[in-house]
C-alpha positions as CSV (number, residue, x, y, z in Angstrom):
1,P,-101.5,-6.5,-35.6
2,V,-102.7,-2.9,-36.5
3,L,-99.1,-1.6,-36.7
4,I,-98.1,-4.5,-38.9
5,K,-101.0,-3.9,-41.3
6,L,-100.1,-0.2,-41.3
7,L,-96.5,-0.9,-42.1
8,H,-97.5,-3.2,-44.9
9,L,-99.6,-0.5,-46.4
10,L,-96.8,2.0,-46.1
11,T,-94.4,-0.5,-47.7
12,K,-96.7,-0.6,-50.8
13,D,-96.6,3.2,-50.9
14,E,-92.9,3.2,-50.5
15,S,-92.5,0.8,-53.4
16,R,-94.5,3.1,-55.6
17,H,-92.2,6.0,-54.5
18,F,-89.1,3.9,-55.3
19,V,-90.4,3.1,-58.8
20,F,-91.2,6.8,-59.4
21,F,-87.9,8.1,-58.1
22,S,-85.9,5.4,-59.9
23,K,-87.4,6.5,-63.2
24,I,-86.4,10.1,-62.4
25,V,-82.9,9.2,-61.4
26,S,-82.5,7.0,-64.5
27,A,-83.5,10.0,-66.7
28,Y,-80.9,12.1,-64.9
29,F,-78.2,9.5,-65.6
30,D,-79.4,9.2,-69.2
31,H,-79.1,13.0,-69.6
32,F,-76.2,14.0,-67.4
33,G,-74.2,10.7,-67.1
34,L,-72.0,10.2,-64.1
35,D,-72.0,13.9,-63.3
36,C,-75.2,13.3,-61.2
37,L,-73.5,10.5,-59.1
38,P,-72.1,12.9,-56.4
39,L,-75.7,14.2,-55.9
40,V,-77.0,10.6,-55.5
41,E,-74.2,10.0,-52.9
42,E,-75.0,13.2,-51.0
43,V,-78.7,12.3,-50.7
44,A,-77.9,8.7,-49.7
45,M,-75.4,9.7,-47.1
46,N,-77.3,12.6,-45.6
47,Y,-81.0,11.7,-46.0
48,R,-83.3,12.2,-43.0
49,M,-87.0,11.6,-42.8
50,P,-89.1,14.7,-43.5
51,L,-89.9,16.5,-40.2
52,H,-87.5,14.3,-38.3
53,S,-86.2,17.3,-36.3
54,T,-89.7,18.4,-35.4
55,M,-90.8,15.3,-33.5
56,H,-89.9,15.0,-29.9
57,D,-87.6,12.0,-29.3
58,Y,-87.8,11.0,-33.0
59,R,-84.7,8.8,-32.9
60,R,-85.9,6.9,-29.8
61,R,-89.4,6.4,-31.3
62,A,-87.9,5.2,-34.6
63,I,-85.8,2.6,-32.8
64,R,-88.8,1.5,-30.8
65,M,-90.9,1.2,-34.0
66,A,-88.2,-0.9,-35.7
67,R,-88.1,-3.2,-32.7
68,E,-91.9,-3.6,-32.6
69,A,-92.2,-4.3,-36.3
70,P,-90.8,-7.8,-37.2
71,G,-89.1,-7.8,-40.6
72,Y,-88.5,-4.0,-40.6
73,D,-85.2,-3.2,-42.2
74,R,-84.2,0.4,-42.2
75,A,-81.2,-0.3,-44.5
76,L,-83.4,-1.8,-47.2
77,P,-83.8,1.5,-49.2
78,V,-80.1,2.0,-49.4
79,R,-79.5,-1.6,-50.5
80,N,-82.1,-1.1,-53.2
81,L,-80.2,2.0,-54.3
82,F,-77.0,0.0,-54.5
83,H,-78.8,-2.6,-56.6
84,F,-80.3,0.1,-58.8
85,L,-76.8,1.6,-59.4
86,E,-75.4,-1.8,-60.2
87,E,-78.2,-2.3,-62.8
88,I,-77.2,1.0,-64.4
89,G,-73.7,-0.3,-64.6
90,E,-74.8,-3.4,-66.3
91,G,-76.2,-1.3,-69.1
92,R,-73.1,0.9,-69.2
93,P,-70.1,-1.2,-68.5
94,E,-67.7,1.8,-68.9
95,W,-69.5,3.3,-65.8
96,Q,-69.0,0.3,-63.6
97,P,-65.7,1.3,-61.9
98,E,-67.1,4.7,-60.8
99,L,-70.4,3.2,-59.7
100,R,-68.7,0.5,-57.7
101,A,-66.4,3.2,-56.1
102,S,-69.5,5.3,-55.3
103,I,-71.3,2.3,-53.7
104,G,-68.1,1.7,-51.6
105,R,-68.0,5.2,-50.4
106,M,-71.7,5.1,-49.4
107,K,-71.3,1.8,-47.6
108,E,-68.3,3.1,-45.7
109,H,-70.1,6.3,-44.7
110,L,-73.2,4.5,-43.7
111,R,-71.2,1.7,-41.9
112,M,-72.8,-1.1,-44.0
């Protein structure tokens, strides 16, 4: 029960982070257009949790945490990113082909 409560609190914090960063990324798209798309792909395909390499057995612990937390979905942030990019495409139809191709590359790389 304690872990579940903690994860719910973290989820609220992560939601705030997502809103904050989505506003920043939107501003970049507004200013730089699709030129920033390769940077979004790079981050999505290579992101690791901060300090992941400093914790002993990080990967094993992360897997255990995921198993112990019902409803935890580690792919959710990336799916949210895909949805975010699709929304950008709705506002700029001329970008849709490149955004769809980018989402496809990320899905392939991340095996989704």
